[in-house]
C-alpha positions as CSV (number, residue, x, y, z in Angstrom):
1,M,1.3,2.1,15.3
2,K,4.6,3.6,14.3
3,K,4.7,4.9,10.8
4,N,6.9,2.8,8.5
5,V,5.9,3.7,5.0
6,G,7.7,6.7,3.4
7,N,6.2,9.1,0.9
8,I,7.5,7.5,-2.3
9,D,6.4,4.1,-1.1
10,R,3.0,5.6,-0.3
11,W,2.5,6.9,-3.8
12,I,3.5,3.6,-5.4
13,R,1.2,1.7,-3.1
14,F,-1.7,4.0,-3.7
15,A,-1.2,3.8,-7.6
16,I,-1.0,0.0,-7.4
17,G,-4.1,-0.1,-5.3
18,I,-6.0,2.1,-7.7
19,I,-4.9,-0.1,-10.6
20,L,-6.1,-3.2,-8.8
21,L,-9.4,-1.7,-7.8
22,S,-10.1,-0.7,-11.4
23,L,-10.2,-4.5,-12.1
24,L,-13.5,-4.5,-10.3
25,F,-15.1,-2.5,-13.2
26,T,-13.9,-4.9,-15.9
27,D,-15.6,-8.0,-17.4
28,L,-12.5,-10.1,-17.0
29,S,-12.6,-13.4,-15.1
30,F,-10.1,-12.2,-12.4
31,K,-11.9,-9.0,-11.4
32,N,-12.3,-10.3,-7.8
33,I,-8.6,-9.7,-7.5
34,G,-9.5,-6.0,-7.5
35,W,-10.5,-6.2,-3.9
36,V,-6.9,-6.9,-3.0
37,G,-6.3,-3.2,-4.1
38,L,-7.7,-2.1,-0.8
39,I,-4.7,-3.4,1.1
40,P,-2.0,-1.1,-0.5
41,I,-4.5,1.8,-0.4
42,F,-5.1,1.4,3.3
43,T,-1.3,0.9,4.0
44,A,-0.7,4.1,2.1
45,L,-3.3,6.1,3.9
46,F,-2.3,5.0,7.3
47,K,1.5,5.0,6.5
48,Y,1.8,1.7,8.2
49,C,2.5,-1.8,6.8
50,P,2.2,-4.8,9.1
51,L,4.6,-6.8,7.0
52,Y,7.3,-4.1,7.2
53,S,6.8,-4.0,10.9
54,L,7.2,-7.8,11.2
55,F,10.5,-7.7,9.3
56,G,11.7,-4.4,10.9
57,I,11.7,-2.5,7.6
58,S,10.9,1.2,7.3
59,T,11.0,3.5,4.3
60,C,10.3,6.6,6.3
61,P,13.2,9.1,6.3
62,T,15.3,9.0,9.4
63,K,15.7,12.1,11.4
64,E,19.4,13.0,11.9
65,D,20.2,15.1,15.0
């Protein structure tokens, strides 16, 4: 797996994931959506997004020689 998620993108994904996971601890009717928060957290931790790979997108900085 080639890394395709940059640092800013990682922090945004991680924050969104934490917010979604926090829904698990509420009494709201849509708290099961909180499990979706695992997806952005895992993509942030592994620095890899399968959808980015599918569409050829990368937010990683390019190394200039």
